[in-house]
C-alpha positions in Angstrom: -12.0 217.0 -55.9 -15.8 215.8 -57.1 -18.2 218.2 -55.3 -20.8 215.9 -56.0 -20.0 213.1 -53.8 -18.3 215.0 -51.1 -20.0 218.5 -51.3 -18.6 220.0 -48.1 -14.7 219.8 -48.2 -14.3 221.1 -44.6 -12.4 219.4 -41.7 -15.6 217.9 -40.8 -16.0 216.0 -44.0 -12.4 215.1 -43.5 -13.5 213.2 -40.4 -16.6 211.7 -42.0 -14.4 210.5 -44.9 -12.1 208.7 -42.4 -15.0 207.2 -40.5 -16.4 206.5 -44.0 -13.5 204.8 -45.3 -13.1 202.5 -41.9 -16.8 201.4 -42.5 -16.3 200.5 -46.1 -13.1 198.6 -45.3 -14.6 196.9 -42.5 -17.6 195.7 -44.5 -15.3 194.5 -47.0 -12.8 192.7 -44.9 -15.4 191.1 -42.4 -16.0 187.4 -42.5 -19.4 187.7 -41.2 -22.4 187.7 -43.4 -23.5 191.4 -43.5 -27.0 192.4 -42.9 -29.0 194.4 -45.4 -28.7 197.4 -43.0 -25.0 197.0 -43.0 -24.7 196.8 -46.7 -26.8 200.1 -46.9 -24.7 201.9 -44.3 -21.3 200.8 -46.2 -22.8 202.1 -49.5 -24.0 205.6 -48.1 -20.4 205.6 -46.5 -18.7 204.9 -49.6 -20.6 207.4 -51.5 -19.6 210.1 -49.1 -16.0 209.5 -50.2 -14.4 211.6 -52.7 -14.4 210.1 -56.4 -10.7 209.4 -56.8 -10.2 207.8 -53.3 -8.3 204.5 -53.6 -10.6 201.6 -52.9 -10.0 198.2 -51.8 -9.9 196.9 -55.3 -7.1 199.4 -55.9 -5.2 197.5 -53.2 -6.2 194.2 -54.5 -4.9 194.9 -58.0 -1.5 196.1 -56.7 -1.2 192.8 -54.6 -1.1 194.9 -51.4 -4.1 192.9 -50.1 -4.4 189.2 -51.2 -7.4 187.8 -53.3 -8.4 184.5 -54.6 -7.9 185.3 -58.4 -9.6 183.2 -61.0 -8.9 185.2 -64.0 -6.4 187.6 -64.7 -5.3 189.6 -68.1 -4.0 192.7 -68.9 -7.3 194.5 -68.6 -9.3 192.5 -66.0 -9.0 191.0 -62.9 -11.4 188.3 -61.5 -11.5 187.0 -57.9 -13.8 185.2 -55.4 -15.8 187.8 -53.3 -14.8 187.2 -49.6 -18.5 187.4 -48.6 -20.3 185.2 -51.2 -24.1 185.5 -51.8 -24.0 182.2 -53.8 -21.8 179.1 -54.0 -19.9 180.7 -56.8 -19.4 184.6 -56.4 -16.8 186.3 -58.3 -16.0 189.8 -58.8 -14.6 191.2 -62.2 -13.1 194.4 -62.3 -11.1 196.6 -64.7 -7.5 196.8 -63.9 -7.5 200.5 -64.8 -10.2 202.5 -63.3 -10.0 205.6 -65.9 -13.0 207.2 -64.1 -15.0 204.2 -64.0 -16.3 204.5 -60.4 -19.9 203.2 -61.5 -22.0 203.4 -64.4 -24.4 206.4 -63.9 -22.6 208.6 -61.4 -19.9 211.2 -61.9 -17.4 210.0 -62.9 -19.4 207.6 -65.1 -19.4 205.4 -68.1 -18.7 207.3 -71.1 -18.4 206.2 -74.9 -14.7 205.8 -74.5 -15.5 203.0 -71.8 -17.0 200.8 -74.4 -14.3 198.4 -74.9 -13.7 197.7 -71.2 -17.6 197.4 -70.5 -17.6 194.6 -73.2 -14.3 193.0 -72.1 -16.0 192.8 -68.7 -19.1 191.1 -70.0 -17.0 188.5 -72.1 -14.5 188.1 -69.4 -17.7 187.1 -67.3 -18.9 184.6 -69.7 -15.1 183.1 -69.9 -15.0 182.6 -65.9 -18.7 181.3 -65.8 -17.6 178.6 -68.2 -14.2 178.0 -66.2 -16.4 177.5 -63.1 -18.7 175.0 -64.9 -22.0 177.4 -64.8 -23.4 175.9 -67.9 -26.9 175.9 -66.7 -26.8 179.7 -66.0 -25.4 182.6 -63.8 -26.4 186.0 -63.0 -24.4 189.1 -63.6 -25.1 192.0 -61.3 -23.8 195.8 -61.3 -24.8 197.8 -58.1 -24.7 201.5 -58.8 -24.8 204.4 -56.5 -26.0 204.5 -53.0 -29.6 203.3 -53.9 -28.1 200.4 -55.8 -26.0 199.3 -52.7 -22.7 200.2 -54.3 -20.1 200.3 -51.5 -16.9 200.0 -53.6 -16.6 203.1 -56.2 -14.6 201.2 -58.4 -16.7 199.4 -61.2 -17.2 195.9 -60.7 -19.6 192.9 -61.8 -20.6 190.3 -59.6 -21.0 187.0 -61.2 -23.1 184.7 -59.2 -24.1 181.2 -59.7 -24.2 177.6 -58.6 -27.8 177.8 -57.2 -31.1 178.7 -58.5 -31.5 182.4 -58.6 -34.7 184.1 -57.7 -36.8 187.1 -59.2 -37.3 189.6 -58.4 -33.8 190.1 -57.0 -33.3 192.4 -53.9 
């Protein structure tokens, strides 16, 4: 078990992990637009889970949960976000997690992940073109609790179909 994400492996932490999982799943399956506070709560709850915990994305990859898939190959799956933050909001994920729960946290992106990270960015370009986003789009990776990452399976948000603002968030 990864002690950096769940430093207290006692029974108390098991209860916290169960409630954390529930909060994370509720945040991702809810059809209501979340508030900034609930996104932060979901991110903090997800960070408390063990690094090797199955995620909602694992369930989507395994076809246990339906998703509106817009692109799929042997390495990448892209599907519409159920809580879109733009007219077009697609999530791109590697089909094999291979330790990629995020970019900077343990487990983290390593040199061996260069191919899949590049593949995700290239696929984002293909999907953006398929979606008619010739005027531009935004790619976002939320990393860690302060980055509001609520699913610890590396994913890229492809946002488009409207004018983006700066600074984001």
